[in-house]
C-alpha positions in Angstrom: -3.3 -47.8 -7.8 0.0 -48.6 -6.3 1.8 -47.9 -9.5 -0.7 -45.0 -10.4 0.6 -43.6 -7.4 3.8 -43.8 -8.0 4.0 -43.1 -11.5 1.7 -39.4 -10.0 4.6 -38.8 -7.3 6.8 -39.7 -10.2 5.4 -36.9 -12.5 5.6 -34.4 -10.1 9.2 -35.0 -9.3 9.5 -34.6 -13.5 7.8 -30.9 -12.8 9.3 -30.0 -10.0 12.7 -30.4 -11.8 11.2 -28.9 -15.0 10.9 -25.7 -12.9 14.4 -25.8 -11.6 15.7 -26.1 -14.8 13.6 -23.0 -16.6 15.0 -21.2 -13.6 18.7 -21.9 -14.4 17.8 -20.6 -18.0 16.3 -17.8 -17.1 18.7 -15.8 -15.2 21.8 -17.7 -17.3 20.0 -15.5 -20.6 18.7 -12.5 -18.4 22.4 -12.5 -16.9 20.9 -11.9 -13.4 18.4 -13.3 -11.3 17.8 -15.9 -8.1 17.7 -19.4 -9.6 19.0 -20.9 -6.3 16.3 -19.6 -4.0 13.4 -20.8 -7.3 15.0 -24.2 -7.3 14.9 -24.7 -3.2 11.2 -24.2 -3.9 10.6 -26.1 -7.1 8.9 -28.9 -5.5 6.7 -26.9 -3.1 5.4 -25.3 -6.5 5.2 -28.2 -8.4 2.7 -30.1 -6.1 1.1 -26.3 -5.3 0.4 -25.9 -9.5 -0.6 -29.9 -10.4 -2.8 -31.2 -7.5 -3.7 -27.8 -5.2 -4.1 -24.3 -7.2 -8.0 -23.9 -8.7 -7.3 -21.2 -11.5 -8.1 -20.4 -14.2 -5.2 -18.9 -16.2 -7.9 -18.0 -19.0 -10.0 -16.0 -16.9 -7.6 -14.6 -13.8 -10.8 -12.2 -12.8 -13.0 -15.4 -12.5 -14.4 -15.0 -8.8 -13.5 -18.5 -7.6 -9.8 -18.4 -8.8 -7.7 -19.4 -5.8 -4.8 -16.7 -5.0 -1.2 -17.5 -5.5 1.3 -14.6 -4.3 4.7 -14.8 -3.9 5.7 -13.2 -1.2 9.6 -14.2 -1.9 9.5 -12.1 -5.0 13.1 -12.5 -5.6 12.4 -15.9 -7.1 10.5 -15.1 -9.8 12.2 -17.8 -12.4 10.3 -20.3 -10.2 7.0 -18.1 -10.6 7.2 -17.8 -14.7 8.2 -21.1 -14.9 5.1 -22.1 -13.4 3.3 -19.9 -15.8 5.2 -21.9 -18.5 4.2 -25.4 -16.6 0.4 -23.8 -17.0 0.6 -22.5 -20.8 0.0 -19.0 -20.2 3.7 -18.1 -21.4 5.6 -19.6 -24.2 8.8 -20.6 -23.7 9.9 -18.0 -25.7 8.4 -15.0 -23.6 10.0 -17.0 -20.9 13.3 -16.1 -22.2 12.6 -12.7 -22.0 13.2 -12.3 -18.3 14.2 -9.3 -17.1 14.7 -7.8 -20.4 13.2 -4.5 -21.0 9.8 -4.3 -22.1 9.1 -7.6 -20.8 6.1 -8.3 -19.1 8.6 -10.8 -16.5 10.2 -8.5 -14.7 13.0 -8.9 -12.0 10.4 -9.0 -9.0 7.2 -10.1 -10.4 4.0 -6.9 -10.8 0.4 -7.0 -12.5 1.7 -6.7 -15.7 1.0 -9.7 -15.8 -3.0 -10.9 -15.3 -2.0 -13.2 -12.8 0.1 -11.5 -10.4 -2.1 -9.5 -8.2 0.0 -7.4 -6.0 3.9 -6.8 -6.6 6.4 -8.4 -4.5 10.1 -7.9 -3.7 10.0 -6.1 -0.6 10.3 -8.8 1.8 7.9 -9.2 4.2 4.9 -8.3 2.5 3.5 -11.4 0.9 1.6 -12.6 4.2 0.5 -9.1 5.0 -1.1 -8.4 1.9 -2.6 -12.3 1.6 -4.3 -11.8 4.9 -6.3 -9.2 3.0 -7.7 -10.7 0.1 -8.3 -14.1 2.5 -10.5 -11.1 4.9 -12.0 -10.1 1.3 -12.9 -13.9 0.2 -14.2 -14.8 3.5 -16.4 -11.9 5.1 -17.1 -9.9 2.0 -17.1 -12.6 -1.0 -18.3 -15.4 0.8 -15.8 -17.4 -2.1 -14.3 -20.9 -1.3 -10.6 -19.3 -3.1 -8.0 -20.0 -0.9 -5.2 -17.7 -0.3 -1.8 -19.6 -0.9 1.5 -17.3 0.3 4.9 -18.8 -1.0 7.1 -17.0 2.1 10.8 -17.3 2.5 12.7 -18.3 5.8 14.3 -15.1 5.9 11.7 -12.8 5.5 9.9 -14.1 8.7 12.3 -11.8 10.8 10.2 -9.1 9.3 8.0 -8.2 11.9 5.1 -7.4 9.6 5.1 -11.1 9.0 4.0 -11.4 13.1 1.6 -8.6 12.4 -0.2 -10.6 9.9 0.0 -13.6 11.7 -1.5 -12.6 14.7 -4.5 -10.9 12.6 -4.9 -13.8 10.5 -5.8 -16.5 13.7 -7.9 -13.9 15.3 -9.6 -13.2 12.1 -10.0 -17.4 11.9 -8.6 -17.1 8.5 -8.9 -21.1 7.6 -9.1 -20.0 3.7 -5.1 -18.6 4.4 -2.0 -20.7 3.8 1.3 -19.8 4.3 3.9 -22.1 3.1 7.7 -21.6 4.5 10.7 -22.4 2.2 13.5 -23.1 5.0 16.4 -23.7 2.8 18.4 -22.4 5.6 20.3 -19.4 3.3 19.5 -16.1 3.3 21.4 -13.2 1.2 24.7 -13.1 2.8 24.7 -16.8 5.1 22.3 -18.3 7.3 19.1 -17.6 8.2 17.9 -17.0 11.7 16.9 -20.2 12.4 18.5 -22.4 9.7 16.8 -25.6 9.0 15.0 -25.6 12.6 11.5 -26.2 11.5 10.3 -26.6 15.2 11.5 -23.0 16.0 8.7 -21.9 12.8 5.8 -24.1 14.0 6.2 -23.3 17.4 5.6 -19.6 17.0 3.1 -20.1 15.0 1.1 -22.6 16.8 1.8 -20.1 19.9 -0.2 -17.6 17.5 -3.2 -19.8 16.6 -2.2 -21.6 13.5 -2.1 -25.1 12.8 1.1 -25.6 11.5 2.6 -28.7 9.7 6.0 -29.6 8.8 7.3 -31.1 6.0 10.2 -32.2 3.8 9.6 -29.6 1.0 11.5 -32.5 -1.7 9.3 -35.0 -1.3 5.8 -34.6 -3.2 3.9 -37.1 -1.3 4.5 -35.5 2.2 3.8 -32.2 0.4 0.5 -33.0 -1.4 -0.7 -34.7 2.3 0.3 -31.4 4.3 -1.4 -29.0 1.4 -4.4 -31.9 1.6 -4.4 -31.3 5.6 -4.0 -27.3 4.9 -6.8 -27.3 2.8 -9.1 -29.2 5.3 -8.3 -27.4 8.3 -10.9 -25.1 10.0 -10.9 -22.4 11.8 -7.8 -21.7 11.7 -5.2 -20.4 8.9 -2.5 -22.8 8.2 1.5 -23.2 7.6 3.2 -25.4 5.7 6.7 -25.4 7.2 9.1 -27.0 4.2 12.9 -27.8 5.2 14.5 -27.6 1.5 18.0 -27.1 0.1 18.7 -23.6 -1.8 20.3 -24.7 -5.2 18.4 -28.4 -4.9 20.0 -30.8 -7.3 23.2 -29.2 -8.6 26.1 -29.7 -6.7 28.2 -26.7 -7.5 25.2 -24.8 -5.6 23.1 -27.4 -3.1 23.5 -25.6 0.6 26.3 -23.5 -0.5 27.3 -19.6 0.8 27.6 -17.1 -1.3 25.5 -18.2 -5.0 22.3 -16.2 -4.0 20.7 -13.7 -6.2 23.3 -15.1 -9.1 23.4 -16.8 -12.3 25.0 -20.2 -12.2 28.4 -20.4 -13.9 27.8 -23.3 -15.9 24.4 -23.5 -16.9 24.7 -25.9 -19.4 26.2 -28.3 -16.7 23.5 -27.8 -14.6 20.8 -28.2 -16.9 22.3 -31.5 -17.7 23.0 -32.4 -14.0 19.0 -32.0 -13.6 18.2 -34.1 -16.4 17.6 -31.2 -19.3 14.9 -29.4 -20.4 11.3 -30.6 -20.3 8.2 -29.5 -22.0 5.8 -30.6 -19.5 2.2 -29.1 -19.1 -0.1 -29.4 -16.0 -3.5 -29.1 -16.9 -4.3 -26.6 -13.5 -7.3 -27.5 -12.1 -10.7 -24.9 -12.6 -12.2 -23.4 -9.9 -15.7 -24.3 -8.9 -18.8 -22.7 -10.4 -18.0 -19.3 -8.0 -21.4 -19.0 -6.0 -23.1 -16.0 -7.0 -21.7 -12.2 -4.7 -23.7 -10.7 -2.6 -25.2 -8.3 -4.1 -23.1 -4.5 -4.2 -25.7 -1.9 -2.9 -25.7 1.4 -4.5 -27.7 4.4 -4.3 -27.9 8.0 -4.1 -24.9 10.0 -2.4 -26.4 12.2 0.0 -23.3 13.9 1.8 -23.7 15.3 5.0 -24.1 19.3 4.6 -22.6 21.5 7.1 -24.0 26.0 7.9 -21.9 28.5 7.3 -19.9 29.7 10.4 -20.2 26.6 12.2 -17.3 25.0 13.9 -16.7 21.0 12.6 -13.2 19.1 12.5 -12.6 18.3 9.2 -12.1 14.7 11.0 -15.8 14.6 12.3 -16.5 14.9 8.3 -14.6 12.6 7.2 -16.5 10.0 9.4 -19.9 11.8 8.6 -19.3 11.8 4.6 -17.4 7.9 4.5 -21.3 6.5 6.3 -22.7 8.6 3.7 -20.5 6.7 1.2 -21.3 3.9 2.6 -24.7 4.1 2.0 -24.6 4.4 -1.7 -22.2 2.1 -2.4 -21.6 -1.0 -1.6 -18.0 -1.7 -2.4 -16.8 1.1 -0.5 -14.9 -0.7 2.9 -13.2 0.8 6.2 -10.1 -0.1 7.8 -8.9 1.9 11.0 -5.5 1.3 13.2 -7.7 0.8 16.8 -8.5 5.0 16.5 -11.3 4.8 15.2 -12.8 7.2 17.9 -10.2 9.6 16.8 -10.1 8.8 13.1 -13.8 9.4 13.1 -14.5 5.8 11.0 -16.4 4.6 13.6 -19.5 6.2 11.8 -18.9 3.5 9.2 -18.3 1.2 11.7 -21.7 1.5 13.3 -23.6 1.6 10.1 -21.5 -1.1 8.3 -19.9 -3.4 10.8 -19.5 -6.2 8.1 -17.6 -4.0 5.5 -15.8 -2.1 8.7 -12.0 -3.6 9.4 -10.3 -3.6 12.9 -6.9 -4.0 12.5 -5.4 -2.8 15.7 -2.4 -1.3 16.5 -0.5 -2.6 13.2 -0.4 0.1 10.9 1.7 -2.3 8.1 -1.1 -4.9 8.3 -3.3 -1.8 7.9 -2.0 -0.5 4.9 -1.3 -4.3 3.8 -4.9 -5.6 4.0 -6.7 -2.3 1.9 -4.0 -3.5 -1.0 -5.5 -7.1 -0.3 -9.0 -5.7 -0.3 -8.8 -3.8 -3.1 -7.3 -6.7 -5.2 -11.1 -8.3 -5.0 -12.6 -4.7 -6.2 -13.5 -3.0 -3.3 -12.6 0.3 -2.1 -10.7 0.9 1.0 -10.5 3.7 3.3 -8.3 3.0 5.3 -7.3 5.3 8.7 -4.8 6.1 11.4 -3.2 9.3 13.1 -1.1 11.1 10.6 2.4 10.2 12.4 1.4 6.2 12.7 1.3 6.0 8.4 5.1 6.7 8.6 5.6 2.9 9.9 3.5 1.8 6.6 5.7 3.4 3.9 7.1 0.6 2.4 3.9 -1.0 2.0 2.4 2.3 0.0 5.6 2.2 -2.1 4.8 -1.1 -2.8 1.3 -0.4 -3.1 2.0 2.2 -5.8 4.6 -0.2 -7.8 1.5 -2.6 -8.0 -0.9 -0.3 -9.1 -3.2 -0.2 -6.4 -6.2 2.0 -5.6 -6.7 2.5 -1.9 -7.4 5.8 0.1 -5.8 6.6 3.1 -6.8 9.5 5.5 -4.0 10.7 8.6 -5.7 12.7 11.4 -4.3 14.8 14.3 -2.0 15.9 11.4 0.5 18.6 12.4 1.3 20.7 15.7 -2.6 21.8 15.6 -3.0 18.9 17.7 -2.1 20.9 20.7 -0.6 19.2 23.9 -0.6 15.8 22.7 3.0 16.8 22.0 5.5 15.6 18.9 5.2 11.6 18.7 1.3 12.3 18.0 2.0 14.7 15.2 2.0 13.8 11.9 4.9 16.8 10.6 6.5 14.4 7.7 3.4 12.5 6.1 2.8 15.9 2.9 6.2 14.5 1.7 6.0 10.9 2.2 2.6 10.7 0.1 3.9 13.1 -2.0 7.2 11.3 -2.9 4.7 8.3 -4.0 4.5 7.8 -7.6 0.8 8.6 -9.4 -0.2 9.3 -5.7 -2.7 12.0 -4.8 -2.7 14.3 -1.6 -5.3 16.4 -0.5 -6.1 18.8 2.5 -8.8 20.1 3.2 -9.1 23.1 5.8 -13.2 23.2 6.2 -16.3 20.3 6.5 -18.1 20.8 3.6 -14.5 20.5 1.3 -13.7 17.4 3.4 -16.7 15.5 2.4 -16.7 16.5 -1.3 -12.7 15.2 -1.3 -13.7 12.1 0.6 -16.8 10.9 -1.9 -14.2 12.0 -5.1 -11.6 9.6 -3.8 -14.0 6.5 -4.6 -13.9 7.4 -8.0 -10.9 6.4 -9.0 -11.0 8.3 -12.3 -7.4 9.4 -14.1 -7.2 12.3 -11.3 -7.1 9.6 -8.6 -6.1 6.5 -9.7 -3.4 5.0 -7.2 -2.1 5.8 -3.9 -5.0 8.6 -2.7 -4.1 10.5 0.8 -6.3 13.1 2.6 -5.0 14.8 5.7 -7.4 16.1 8.7 -7.5 18.0 11.2 -8.0 17.2 14.7 -9.6 20.4 16.1 -12.8 22.1 14.9 -12.6 25.0 12.1 -14.9 27.1 10.3 -17.1 26.2 7.8 -16.2 28.4 5.1 -17.8 27.1 2.1 -20.8 26.3 0.8 -22.1 22.8 0.7 -22.7 23.1 -2.8 -19.1 23.9 -4.2 -17.1 21.8 -5.8 -13.4 21.1 -5.2 -11.8 18.6 -8.3 -8.8 17.8 -7.6 -5.6 19.7 -8.9 -7.2 22.7 -7.7 -7.3 25.8 -5.7 -9.6 28.4 -4.3 -9.1 31.9 -4.3 -10.3 33.1 -0.9 -9.3 36.6 -0.8 -8.2 39.1 -4.3 -7.6 42.4 -5.1 -6.3 44.9 -7.4 -3.7 45.8 -4.8 -2.3 42.8 -3.5 0.6 43.0 -2.0 1.2 39.1 -1.9 -0.3 35.9 -2.0 -0.6 33.3 1.0 -0.7 30.2 0.0 -1.8 27.4 2.7 -3.8 24.2 3.1 -6.3 22.7 6.5 -5.6 24.1 9.2 -2.8 27.1 8.0 -5.6 28.6 5.6 -7.6 30.2 8.8 -4.7 31.1 10.4 -3.9 33.0 6.8 -7.7 34.7 6.3 -7.5 36.1 9.5 -3.7 37.3 9.1 -5.3 38.8 6.0 -7.9 40.4 8.1 -5.3 42.2 10.1 -3.3 43.0 7.4 -6.2 44.6 5.9 -6.6 47.1 9.3 -3.2 48.2 8.6 -3.9 49.1 4.6 -1.7 46.0 3.3 -4.0 43.8 1.0 -3.3 40.1 0.2 -4.4 37.5 -1.8 -5.2 34.3 -0.1 -5.5 31.0 -2.2 -6.4 27.7 -0.2 -4.4 24.7 -1.8 -6.4 21.9 -0.5 -4.8 19.9 -3.4 -1.2 19.7 -2.6 -0.4 16.8 -5.5 -1.4 17.7 -7.7 -0.5 21.2 -6.8 -3.1 23.7 -9.1 0.3 25.1 -11.1 -1.9 27.8 -13.0 -2.8 29.4 -9.4 0.4 29.4 -8.0 1.8 30.8 -12.0 -1.1 33.3 -11.7 -0.7 34.5 -8.0 2.8 34.9 -9.2 2.6 36.8 -12.2 -0.2 39.2 -10.0 1.7 40.0 -6.7 5.5 38.7 -7.2 6.2 37.4 -4.2 4.3 34.0 -2.6 4.4 33.3 1.2 3.3 29.3 2.0 1.7 28.3 5.5 2.0 25.0 6.2 1.6 22.5 9.7 4.0 20.5 8.6 8.0 20.3 8.3 9.3 22.7 5.5 10.9 19.8 3.8 8.5 18.0 1.2 5.4 19.9 1.9 3.6 22.8 0.8 6.6 24.8 0.0 8.7 22.1 -2.1 5.1 21.8 -3.9 5.0 25.4 -5.1 8.5 25.8 -5.4 8.4 23.2 -7.9 6.0 25.0 -9.7 9.1 27.2 -11.6 11.7 24.2 -12.3 11.3 24.4 -16.0 12.0 27.3 -16.7 9.6 29.9 -15.6 10.1 33.4 -13.9 11.0 32.6 -10.4 8.9 34.5 -7.7 10.0 35.7 -4.6 9.0 32.2 -2.4 9.2 32.5 1.5 8.2 29.1 3.3 6.7 29.6 6.5 6.4 26.0 8.2 6.9 24.2 11.4 10.8 24.5 11.9 11.0 23.8 15.8 10.8 20.6 17.7 6.9 21.5 19.3 6.6 19.9 23.0 3.5 19.9 24.7 1.2 23.1 24.2 -2.2 24.4 23.4 -2.9 24.7 20.1 -2.7 28.5 19.9 0.3 27.9 21.2 2.4 25.7 19.5 1.3 28.1 15.7 2.4 30.2 17.7 5.7 28.7 18.6 5.9 27.1 15.1 5.5 30.7 13.6 2.3 29.6 11.7 -0.5 31.3 13.3 -2.2 35.3 12.0 -0.2 36.9 14.0 3.1 35.3 12.6 2.1 35.0 9.5 0.9 39.1 9.3 4.7 40.2 11.2 5.8 38.2 8.1 4.3 39.8 5.3 5.0 43.6 7.0 8.3 42.7 6.8 8.4 41.7 3.7 6.6 44.7 2.7 8.9 46.6 4.2 11.7 45.2 2.4 10.0 46.3 -1.0 9.7 49.3 0.0 13.5 50.2 1.0 14.4 48.1 -2.2 
């Protein structure tokens, strides 16, 4: 028995060396990469792959598969070396690392079927892992484990500690964090160096089970992973002391080697014992239990009567609850403001599918990303202003190709007395800038309900990051409950043969534009009014038609002028089309506390301000 154990440990050591050699090889071939960061964690990866990971590489969608998230995404050579050892890729593909067209990118992305989410922006792996673990624990009710391999430098990120606290609060004993404590960051020593106890104390204080281990001792690592797997009621962290560049004297524990291929790869490979071709028969997962049935039914959206005043945030809550009744794959998350965003309507109906993320917006978005990897359709809501904190998570979600629905309430100066700290005035720009995103801004309750339902479909027009902006105050219902609002569309609300110009608005300013049109009509000035509820993609055809018919466009938005509706309209004319006169009314001041009416007036986007601007434009046209 002792001889067999020694042989198994020797095989694990050899596998660790193979992972190091392959990390050196791929970085040398590519002329770039992070081999030393990969080499420090190679023994951890070897033991995990050979002894503890339960994964069917031929069936990456197997419901029982463990999930492995490489939070230290720059150590991608190590991950790809693991795939080679598992037989998922061959040596030929391994050596395409970082080449154009290769699946093996500088940092992992879901172009590879075994990668759930893109990593590389440090501090995101654990928060996303928490989302995946929540799915396993509360929804899938499946025995898979979530393994997150993290670097020690990224433990300085606040998002990590949002995740640490949330995982403990939710008793995620199906989650294991493995920290590669090699003590060196990009430019020098990390905050705590190789002080394992510093990490252990912090994690223990948050309620984690912390295990300190020599990260180059396969036997100790094996025991630590087994201990983590057997821990009940709380998440576990394996805190491993390692050496950056392990096994090659020229780079081991040396500063200035980060992110660089080794200068003499051949010598390093020889020092590591040469090339190997060990293949690991990764243990397959146990047959997964039958997942809970996903309820489906007829969608019965709420219907609102013409003329009634209903806040679009209220319609969001009502529509989300209705959607939850029709689709069991819909889940909701909130940042401790569900009574304001109105997602509480869903929480009351479906508490098992509602996830309270508290005031931790990075974890909020990360959990949504993690949940969607397991096939769920998440709606995550908070104040529009606070989603800016999670912009990097949104950006990385787009790289992951994640399908998530984000909802920002309390947008613009229309919130009134709360003042500028609570006003989302940058959110449209933020989400328009995200690759492949959809940005929607409804103006009434029926429109909101239809758009909320449409976001769940994830078709070609709404795949990826989908953002819905809602308004705090009640606004008149101006649409029939039977009207449709396709993404990329708009609605023509007013038009006539003698229109002098076109007002283009969305959300709260649609109603101001309509009132301005009424005022102007009394003075004999008729204007075209278009509701641009789809801010991205914008209805280019409608915008061009308006320009052709009226020659002058006026955009009105409860948002800063940069990156919002005005820019969306301007971009329609960037490909050589004739450019009309374009006037943009937006929030250019720094608001204070005031009533809604006072806020809109001071920002120059209320009905009176719109009418005054139109009159000036008409007068200028007459003079000319």
